[in-house]
VOGU-3710 file (C-alpha; in Angstrom, 3 decimals, decimal comma):
1> xxxxxxxxxx> -11,887/24,085/4,344  -9,145/22,568/6,637  -6,091/21,573/4,672  -4,777/18,048/4,829  -1,626/19,023/6,610  -3,521/20,697/9,494  -6,078/17,936/9,376  -3,316/15,465/10,514  -2,874/17,357/13,598  -6,011/19,210/14,403
11> xxxxxxxxxx> -8,908/16,765/14,689  -11,344/15,348/17,162  -8,558/13,447/18,735  -5,957/16,260/19,113  -6,446/15,978/22,976  -8,043/13,622/25,402  -11,102/15,373/26,663  -10,991/13,913/30,248  -7,532/15,036/30,945  -6,598/17,490/28,278
21> xxxxxxxxxx> -3,548/15,339/27,458  -2,220/16,004/23,809  -1,916/12,321/22,922  -4,675/9,593/22,482  -4,882/7,577/25,604  -3,729/3,868/25,161  -6,412/1,615/26,750  -5,091/-1,754/27,223  -8,232/-3,201/28,756  -9,569/-6,498/27,177
31> xxxxxxxxxx> -12,800/-5,937/28,830  -15,054/-3,300/30,098  -17,265/-3,295/33,312  -20,994/-2,938/32,578  -23,205/-0,983/35,058  -26,419/-3,077/34,558  -27,728/-6,347/33,001  -30,092/-4,660/30,581  -27,900/-2,042/28,832  -24,377/-2,181/28,074
41> xxxxxxxxxx> -21,848/0,664/27,542  -20,229/1,640/24,133  -17,337/-0,790/24,903  -17,622/-4,347/26,099  -14,508/-6,334/24,742  -11,770/-4,989/22,810  -12,136/-7,285/19,941  -15,268/-5,550/19,199  -14,083/-2,164/19,924  -11,512/-0,225/22,047
51> xxxxxxxxxx> -11,200/3,619/22,255  -7,548/3,545/21,285  -8,131/1,696/18,027  -11,365/3,706/17,430  -9,352/6,801/17,295  -7,208/5,498/14,683  -10,117/4,298/12,719  -12,024/7,447/12,930  -8,621/9,271/11,890  -7,953/7,240/8,852
61> xxxxxxxxxx> -11,794/7,497/7,676  -11,462/11,245/7,986  -8,139/11,452/5,945  -9,508/9,040/3,152  -12,986/10,947/3,208  -14,897/7,927/4,031  -17,630/7,133/6,446  -15,944/4,410/8,510  -12,352/2,926/9,268  -11,257/-0,266/10,449
71> xxxxxxxxxx> -7,753/-1,159/11,925  -6,171/-4,794/11,525  -3,292/-6,505/12,830  -1,663/-6,310/9,337  -2,072/-5,144/5,883  -2,864/-8,695/4,822  -5,373/-9,100/7,628  -7,337/-5,927/6,124  -7,207/-7,390/2,556  -8,108/-10,719/3,616
81> xxxxxxxxxx> -10,994/-9,469/5,867  -12,299/-7,278/2,948  -12,252/-10,496/0,692  -14,590/-12,113/3,126  -17,269/-9,881/1,941  -17,345/-12,462/-1,209  -19,094/-15,650/-1,345  -18,578/-18,897/-2,766  -19,031/-18,741/-6,554  -17,987/-14,975/-6,823
91> xxxxxxxxxx> -15,472/-13,677/-9,286  -12,643/-11,113/-8,830  -10,599/-9,217/-11,406  -7,264/-8,147/-10,009  -4,323/-6,053/-11,102  -1,983/-8,479/-12,704  1,311/-7,380/-10,781  -0,318/-7,191/-7,577  1,639/-7,502/-4,256  2,803/-11,150/-3,675
101> xxxxxxxxxx> 0,861/-11,752/-0,479  -2,356/-10,746/-2,155  -1,577/-13,110/-5,098  -0,890/-15,753/-2,550  -4,396/-14,943/-0,814  -6,160/-14,950/-4,068  -4,701/-18,146/-5,778  -3,953/-20,313/-2,648  -6,916/-19,356/-0,312  -9,907/-17,897/-1,905
111> xxxxxxxxxx> -9,722/-20,334/-4,672  -10,150/-23,227/-2,007  -13,471/-21,473/-1,061  -14,941/-21,452/-4,707  -13,921/-17,840/-5,381  -12,694/-17,444/-8,839  -10,230/-14,669/-10,195  -8,721/-13,127/-13,178  -5,441/-11,250/-13,329  -5,600/-8,320/-15,811
121> xxxxxxxxxx> -3,470/-5,349/-16,878  -5,556/-2,785/-15,237  -4,099/-0,071/-17,330  -6,074/-1,497/-20,324  -9,940/-0,864/-19,917  -10,790/-3,062/-22,727  -8,843/-5,992/-21,157  -10,722/-5,292/-17,922  -14,110/-5,391/-19,787  -13,386/-8,683/-21,433
131> xxxxxxxxxx> -12,647/-10,360/-18,011  -15,963/-9,223/-16,817  -18,085/-12,358/-15,941  -21,781/-12,416/-14,791  -20,418/-13,403/-11,296  -17,877/-10,545/-10,933  -18,196/-8,921/-7,719  -14,872/-7,157/-6,991  -12,484/-5,252/-9,084  -9,254/-5,221/-7,014
141> xxxxxxxxxx> -6,930/-2,433/-8,009  -3,470/-1,656/-6,711  -2,152/1,718/-8,185  0,566/2,477/-8,533  1,080/-1,325/-8,705  3,750/-3,376/-6,848  6,319/-3,407/-8,001  6,029/-2,340/-11,718  4,283/0,987/-10,544  1,357/0,632/-13,298
151> xxxxxxxxxx> -1,070/3,259/-12,942  -4,806/2,387/-13,186  -7,747/4,931/-13,884  -9,551/4,701/-10,512  -12,520/6,647/-11,684  -13,020/4,382/-14,933  -12,698/1,102/-13,152  -15,005/2,408/-10,376  -17,470/3,336/-12,979  -17,300/-0,007/-14,690
161> xxxxxxxxxx> -17,576/-1,776/-11,652  -20,795/-0,109/-10,762  -22,140/-0,854/-14,297  -21,859/-4,548/-13,151  -23,196/-4,260/-9,535  -19,662/-4,891/-8,394  -17,334/-3,398/-5,640  -13,970/-1,509/-6,342  -11,189/-2,032/-3,844  -8,104/-0,104/-4,052
171> xxxxxxxxxx> -4,819/-0,553/-2,225  -3,485/2,605/-1,612  -0,429/1,905/0,428  2,046/3,491/-2,061  0,538/6,990/-2,058  -1,629/7,438/1,280  -4,403/9,833/1,252  -1,701/12,573/1,502  -1,274/11,916/-2,411  -4,577/9,999/-3,588
181> xxxxxxxxxx> -7,767/9,493/-2,398  -9,456/6,582/-4,111  -13,080/6,962/-2,382  -13,570/10,552/-3,801  -12,795/8,840/-7,254  -15,533/6,275/-6,834  -14,045/3,425/-5,093  -15,816/1,349/-2,235  -13,047/0,095/-0,221  -9,540/1,677/0,508
191> xxxxxxxxxx> -7,020/-0,783/1,865  -3,720/-0,018/3,298  -0,587/-1,775/4,853  -0,163/0,849/7,515  3,100/-0,772/8,303  4,698/1,427/5,356  4,215/5,139/4,849  1,259/5,758/7,374  3,225/4,620/10,393  6,513/5,185/8,653
201> xxxxxxxxxx> 9,035/4,003/11,146  9,681/0,471/10,759  8,535/-0,261/14,147  4,966/-1,558/13,759  2,984/-3,868/11,544  -0,649/-2,797/10,901  -3,560/-2,682/8,451  -6,407/-0,165/7,652  -9,336/-0,313/5,535  -11,879/2,620/4,745
211> xxxxxxxxxx> -15,353/2,358/3,215  -17,424/4,905/1,325  -20,942/3,480/2,099  -22,327/3,019/5,603  -24,031/-0,161/4,976  -20,957/-1,581/3,561  -19,269/-0,455/6,604  -21,559/-2,547/8,646  -20,861/-5,451/6,684  -17,313/-5,008/7,190
221> xxxxxxxxxx> -17,497/-4,261/10,879  -19,319/-7,488/11,108  -16,372/-9,387/9,532  -13,904/-7,702/11,583  -15,478/-8,582/14,822  -15,977/-12,128/13,588  -12,687/-12,758/12,007  -10,975/-10,909/14,928  -7,759/-9,968/13,098  -7,898/-6,613/15,108
231> xxxxxxxxxx> -4,804/-4,301/15,642  -3,586/-4,011/19,271  -3,732/-0,877/21,109  -0,034/0,009/21,431  0,323/-0,549/17,605  -2,580/1,696/17,178  -0,938/4,353/19,258  1,957/4,035/17,116  0,272/4,363/13,712  -1,395/7,546/14,948
241> xxxxxxxxxx> 1,915/9,162/15,974  3,461/8,144/12,670  0,478/9,609/10,658  0,921/13,272/12,249  4,074/13,726/10,288  2,985/12,007/7,022  2,707/14,903/4,986  6,181/16,202/5,488  7,828/12,913/5,354  6,230/11,947/2,028
251> xxxxxxxxxx> 6,697/15,117/0,412  10,556/14,812/1,107  10,664/11,350/-0,033  8,557/11,891/-2,976  10,844/14,744/-4,137  13,817/12,595/-3,648  12,302/9,614/-5,398  11,980/11,814/-8,397  15,559/12,945/-8,400  16,690/9,309/-7,805
261> xxxxxxxxxx> 14,513/8,095/-10,719  15,993/10,621/-13,241  19,493/9,776/-12,277  18,853/6,037/-12,807  17,047/6,727/-16,112  20,287/7,875/-17,568  22,568/5,132/-16,157  23,984/2,768/-18,988  23,667/-0,078/-16,502  19,844/0,451/-15,879
271> xxxxxxxxxx> 17,624/-0,973/-18,531  14,483/0,683/-17,294  13,052/2,653/-14,390  9,563/2,222/-13,422  8,294/5,678/-11,661  4,926/7,341/-12,747  6,856/10,778/-12,027  9,172/10,350/-15,307  7,603/11,561/-18,486  7,967/8,679/-20,144
281> xxxxxxxxxx> 6,015/6,577/-18,120  2,997/5,383/-20,077  0,459/6,693/-17,441  2,261/9,777/-16,568  -0,652/12,045/-17,491  -3,382/9,937/-15,834  -1,247/9,795/-12,510  -0,990/13,770/-12,502  -4,873/13,901/-13,012  -5,869/11,642/-10,186
291> xxxxxxxxxx> -3,302/12,086/-7,539  -1,204/14,872/-6,123  2,111/13,178/-6,861  4,152/10,221/-7,835  5,118/8,780/-4,505  8,367/7,638/-2,901  8,753/4,285/-4,504  10,336/3,353/-7,758  11,762/0,179/-9,189  14,629/-0,359/-11,758
301> xxxxxxxxxx> 15,791/-3,193/-13,916  19,562/-3,407/-13,902  21,488/-4,901/-16,955  21,381/-8,458/-15,558  21,352/-10,354/-12,343  25,089/-10,410/-12,043  25,202/-6,538/-12,049  22,196/-6,634/-9,571  24,130/-8,624/-7,168  27,217/-6,440/-7,407
311> xxxxxxxxxx> 25,065/-3,351/-6,942  23,480/-4,747/-3,706  26,841/-5,845/-2,344  28,178/-2,247/-2,616  25,352/0,005/-2,023  25,783/1,410/1,569  22,828/3,886/2,381  19,477/2,037/2,132  18,741/-1,046/4,072  18,311/-4,254/2,222
321> xxxxxxxxxx> 14,976/-5,542/3,361  11,515/-6,366/2,998  8,819/-3,600/3,386  8,828/0,148/2,325  7,489/3,635/3,407  10,074/4,262/6,216  12,317/7,157/7,276  15,025/5,158/5,982  15,603/4,070/2,472  14,676/0,482/1,719
331> xxxxxxxxxx> 16,043/-1,517/-1,089  13,972/-4,698/-1,795  14,345/-7,570/-4,330  10,810/-8,472/-5,541  11,830/-11,929/-7,024  12,827/-13,220/-3,587  11,081/-10,616/-0,952  7,679/-9,037/-1,932  6,846/-11,427/-4,760  8,552/-14,885/-3,541
341> xxxxxxxxxx> 4,914/-16,198/-3,341  4,538/-15,672/-6,870  5,914/-18,608/-9,132  8,901/-17,581/-11,291  6,884/-18,185/-14,502  4,160/-15,802/-13,396  6,803/-13,261/-12,212  8,499/-13,372/-15,752  4,865/-12,826/-17,468  4,405/-9,755/-15,588
351> xxxxxxxxxx> 7,895/-8,275/-16,294  9,090/-8,917/-12,610  12,697/-10,203/-13,617  15,767/-11,563/-11,655  17,380/-8,180/-12,237  14,728/-6,110/-10,748  15,014/-3,938/-7,608  12,281/-1,845/-5,858  13,467/1,377/-3,773  11,433/2,884/-1,200
361> xxxxxxxxxx> 13,247/6,384/-0,882  13,435/7,726/2,846  14,450/10,993/4,455  18,202/10,965/3,677  19,449/13,846/1,625  19,002/12,669/-2,257  22,517/13,611/-3,283  23,794/11,119/-0,711  21,776/8,431/-2,222  22,552/9,406/-5,713
371> xxxxxxxxxx> 26,403/9,436/-4,908  25,990/6,040/-3,136  24,041/4,512/-6,092  26,710/6,063/-8,534  29,381/4,248/-6,656  27,843/0,948/-6,313  26,983/0,863/-10,074  30,537/1,841/-11,085  31,801/-1,031/-9,072  29,146/-3,158/-10,648
381> xxxxxxxxxx> 30,035/-2,227/-13,876  34,068/-2,876/-13,362  32,884/-6,192/-11,904  30,705/-7,102/-15,117  33,715/-6,249/-17,180  36,226/-8,367/-15,364  33,804/-11,197/-15,368  33,075/-10,724/-18,976  29,757/-9,576/-18,682  27,870/-7,842/-21,355
391> x> 26,908/-3,943/-21,154
//
C-alpha cells in the first residue's frame, strides 16, 4: 500500500497525460465546444465541472479515502452547501464551541428556513443522546474544536447518528487527512477550509468536501452545481501545489506546537493551555487513538485581558491575524476574530474568554518562538505589576 506521503506526490495527476508536464494544467475556460447536438462532452460549463478543479476534487477524495470530492470558493461555501442537504423542519446537533462562521450560518441563516439546531458538548455522549430529536438529520462535529481544542469521538458519534438515520459531518480543517481521516471512522461528510493547512501559504481562500457514499455524492454534486459557489481554477491549482508539501509542513508544525504548549503550560501568567497533545487534556487518550497526532493549533488563556493586550503588543514573530494553518505562525484573538459572530454571552458560556488566544504554529524554529513568547510574557508581567494587576 502506498504511504500517505508518497500519495501526495505520486497519484493519477502527477503529470499531464497530454504533454507530460509535471503539473496539473490550469484550464481557465468558462465554456467548452461541443462536437454535436446530441452528445455533449464531459465538460460543458466550468460551474458544473472543470478539469483543473476536478483534479483537486479527485486528489482530496483520494487522501480522505472517500468516493467523491468537491471544491468550493471558501470553507464556509463548502459548509453551507453541505447544510443544503437539509430540509425545512430538520434538526442539527452541533459542537458547542464551533467556528464562529459556522455558528452564524446555523443561528442566523438556517434558522430562517425552519432548520432547528441544538449546541452540545460533543465530548459528552450522554448529552448528545439527550439532544436527539425525531427530526435530527445531521450531527455536526469539529474535532479538535475551534478554539478550545475539545476532542469528539468520531466513531461513537457516527454510530449514534446511523442508529437515528442521520448523517455525520466532520470539520477536519485542524488536522487534515495527514493526521485524521473521519470517513474511515464512520463519518459521512468531511469538510475543510482549504485556506488553512491544505494550501498552507496564506495566499488562497478555498473549501473542500468529501463524501463516503456515492449516492450522497450525487446529491452534494447537484447542490454544488445549483448553488454555484465553486473554486476558481487558479485557486484550485494553488491548493494542489500546497497539498504536495502537507505532510512535512504539518509534521514540523505539530512537533513545534507540542513544545510550545508544554512551555506555556508551566508559565505563571498562563491560566490554561488547550492542546490535545498535553497529557492532562481530558481527551488525550481518545486523540491518540483516532488520530496520528495532535496538530499544530493550540489555545491558551492568559491571566487577564490586560496581560493579553501587553503580550500581543510585545510578541514579535507570529503575525496577529485571522486564519491559521500557514507556513508562518499566526496568533489570533477568538473574541474579536474567529468568534466575533458569536455573542459575548454565548462565548463566555463556552469558555471563550477575552483573555484567550489561539496560536497556529508555523515553520519557524520552535526555540525562536518560545524565546519570543517568554520575552513578551516577561514584559506583560512587568506591565501587570506596574499597573497593579493581579498575578
